[in-house]
Structures are given as structure tokens and as C-alpha cells.
N, C-alpha and C positions, 0 to 999 in steps of 0.2 A: 356289838356282834362286830369284830373284825372282819376286811374283805378277806383276807385271808381262810379264815374259818368257814364263812360263806362259801368261799369258792372248794373248798375242801369240802363242806357237808355234799356240795352238788356234783362235784367227781366221784367222791364214793358213793352215791346214787348212781353214777353214769348216766347221768343227765346233761345235753346238751344246755346251754344258756336260753334255748327257746322253749327246750321241753320245760324246764321248770319255770319261766315265765307264763308259760301258758296255765301250769297248774295253779300258779299264785294269782291268777289273773293280773297281769304283770304284762309291761312290754319288753324285748328282748334288749331293748336299752338302758331301761332300769336295773334289770339283773345286771349287764356291764357295769355300770355304774356303782350299782354295789359292790363289786367285786374289783373296779380299780380305785376303791375309795373315795370318788367323785359324790357320791352321796353313801348317806346311812340309811338302812331299811329301819322303818317305824318300829312301834313295838310289837304288833302284830305278824308281821315279818319275821322278825326277829326269833319271835316266841315260836311260832311255825317250824323255823329253820333248826331252832335248838331242839326241840323234840325231832324232828327228824333224824338230826344227828343222834339223837340219842336211843333209839329205834332200832331192831335187828332189819337187816336189807329187806326181809321180806314185808313188814309191817310197815316200814317206810314206804315202799311203792304202793302198800295197800291204801294207805293214808295221802300219796300221793294221786291215785287213781280217785280217789275221793274228793279233794280239793279240786282237782281236773275236771270233774262232773260237775260239781258245785258249781264252777268258776264259768263252765259253759253254757249252763242254766240260767244263770245270772245277765250273762252275756245276752243271751237268747231274748230274753224277757227286755231286756232293757231297748233292744235295736227294735222288739216288737212296738213299745210306747212311743218310739218316733215317728 
């Protein structure tokens, strides 16, 4: 996925880099690096972004909320184990 396509999808959903990062369980710096082409997203992130880009906006936002809730749950579980 090209940096421009990644950014276009994010902007089309009206998200900041920080909001997208949180939904994907990533850091804001990682999203920034994807968008400037410093790093390439792995297959999983590229697939998620491709799906988000293909869905109507309301469905994409539902999917993002689902991703965000699962990312937060996993982060919380990980914090408790430490």
C-alpha cells in the first residue's frame, strides 16, 4: 500500500493519525512513518486499511470502533500481566 493511499483512507474517514493509530493498536509515530513512506505497513495493517477504504463510511467507522475496542482490551490485558 502506498503512503498516499494510506493517508487518503485515513483522511477519508476523518481520523487523525493518533486516532487511527489507537484503533490499529499502533503508535502515532508508526502511522506517520507509513504516510511519509519511511516504513511500509505489514500485511495485516495493509489488509485492514484496504478493507476500510472499500467500505461505506458508516460501516468503516463501525469496523474501526470494533478494532479500537479490541486493541484497548488487548493492551489492558497485557498491562495486567506485567
